[in-house]
N, C-alpha and C positions, 0 to 999 in steps of 0.2 A: 503494500499500499504506499510506503514512504517513497518507494521509486517511481511509482505513478505520479503521485504528488510533485516529486522532484522534477520528473520529466514535463510534466504540465506547467509547472513554474517556468522552466527554461523555454518551453514553447511560447508562453505569454511574453516573456521578456524578448524573445525575438521578433515577434510580431509587433510589439511595441517600438522596438528600434526600427523597423522599416517604416512605421506610421510617423515616427519622428523625423527621419531622413526625408521621407515625403513632404512634411509640414516645413522643414528647414528650406528644402528647394522651393517651395511656393513662397515663402516668406523672403528668402535671400536667394534671388535666382542667380545663375551663374554670371560671373563678373570677370572675365577673361583679361580684359586689360587692366583692370584694377588689380587682379591677382599677380600679373606679369610686372606690376609696379611701375607701369607708364604713366608719365603725368596727366593728370585727369583732363588739364587744359586742352589737350590733343584728342581726347576720345568723348569727352561728354557733350552731347548734342542739345541737352535741355536741362532746365532747373525747375523749381517749384511752379513759376509762373511765366516762364519764357523759353524760347528756343534760342540756340546760338550756333555760330560757325567761328572756329578758331581761326585767327589770322597770325600775327606776329605777337608771341607772347609780349605782354598781357592783353594786347588788342583783340577784341572779338566783335562780331557783327551780332546784335541782339535784336529780337523781336518779341515784345511783351505779348502775353497770351490776349486774344482779343483784338490785336492790333495788326494792321497789314505794314506797318512801317518799320523798316531795319535801321538800326543806328550803330555807328561805330563807337565802341567804348572801351575804356580800361578796365571795365568791371566795376564792381561797387566801391568806389572810393579807396582801392588799395593803393593807389598811386596819385599822383596830381592828375585829377579827372580831365579827360579829354573825351568829348561825346559830340558826334556830329549826327544829325537827325533831321529828316528821314534820307536815307541814302537810298537812291534808285539803282547805282551800278559803281562798281569799284574794280581796282586790280591791284596788284602788290609784288613786290620783289622782296629780296632778303632786307633791304633797307628803307623801302618806301611802301606806303599805302595812299593810294589816290582814288579820286572818283569824282561823283556829283551828288550835292545834296539838293534836293527839291525845295522850292518854296512852300512855307507853310504859314498857316494863320494861327496865332495864338490869342488866347483871351487873358488879359491881364486888367484886374480891377474894373471889370464890366466894359472894357474897351478891347477892340481887336487890333492885334499888331500883326503886321505882315514881315515874316523873317525871309529876307530874299534868299533866292537860290543862289548857290555859288559851287564852284570846282575848287578842289582841295588837294593838297600833297601833305602828307605826314612824313617827316623826315627822322628817321630811327637810326642814322649813321653812328651816332655817337651813344647808342644804347637807349633803353627806355627811361633813364633819369634825364636825359637831355634832348628831349622831343621837341621838334618845332612843326608849327601847323602853318602852312601858307594857303592863302585863299585867293582865287581868280574870279573875275567877273564873266569870263567867256571860256568856251572850251578852246577856242584859238589860243587864247594866253596860256590856258594849261598845256596845250600842245607844243609851245614854244619852250616852256619848262621841260616838258617830257623828253624833248629832243636834246636838250643840253644835258640831261642825266642819262641819255641813251636809253629810255624807258618805252615799252610797248604802248601803243596809243589804241590799244583795243580794251574792252571792258567787260566785267561779268555781272550777270544778273544775280542777286542774292538769293532769290527764290529757286532758281535751278542749282546753284552751288549747293544749297541746303538739302535738296532732294538728292544730289549726289552724294553729299556727305553722309547722310541717313544710310545709304546702301553701303558706302565704302568709306571709312574715317580717314582713308589716306589720301590727303590733299597735298596737290603738286608742291606748294611752298613750305611744307613742313620740313624741318631739319632732317638730313639723310638717316641718322641714328634713330630718329622717332619713326619714320616711314618703315624703317627695316623691322623695329620692334613690333609696329602695329600689324604688319603683313605676317611677321612670324606667328603671332597669336591667331590672326584670321586663318591660317593655313592649318591650324591644329584642330 
């Protein structure tokens, strides 16, 4: 009788272990990029109330939930804040982020204020602590500067880039070591 009770107890423990494992997997789904200790900046595509596309760390394109505008931001006041919105197109290299900010109408103290559109270049050559922002009134002015820096005059649509990023978190402008780590995890 003692053997039967012992076998029954072992059987119940084994069943509960399986249920615990299933519950753990539901509560804590696989996180291969986190488990591989890859910087979250490069693989997290959303937060509690926003979606994002990583650019050059710490710069991201962010779109708040319920909003169709993208903004370039350094995040939530981690650094001296640079925020440009709404951004309708952009491009970047290892040292520059550039694009176009649409005109917008904001309400301040019951009066409407028009914030004009502009073209911009964010220069990161000296690192994220010494960032400069240049604004231009026309695409022609921007293109003159792009030619000086030998930068492509083509632009990317944030919505299209986000859809690509959701499918494959390896974006062309990521550092080579990050791209390699992301690909290795994805292949497993």
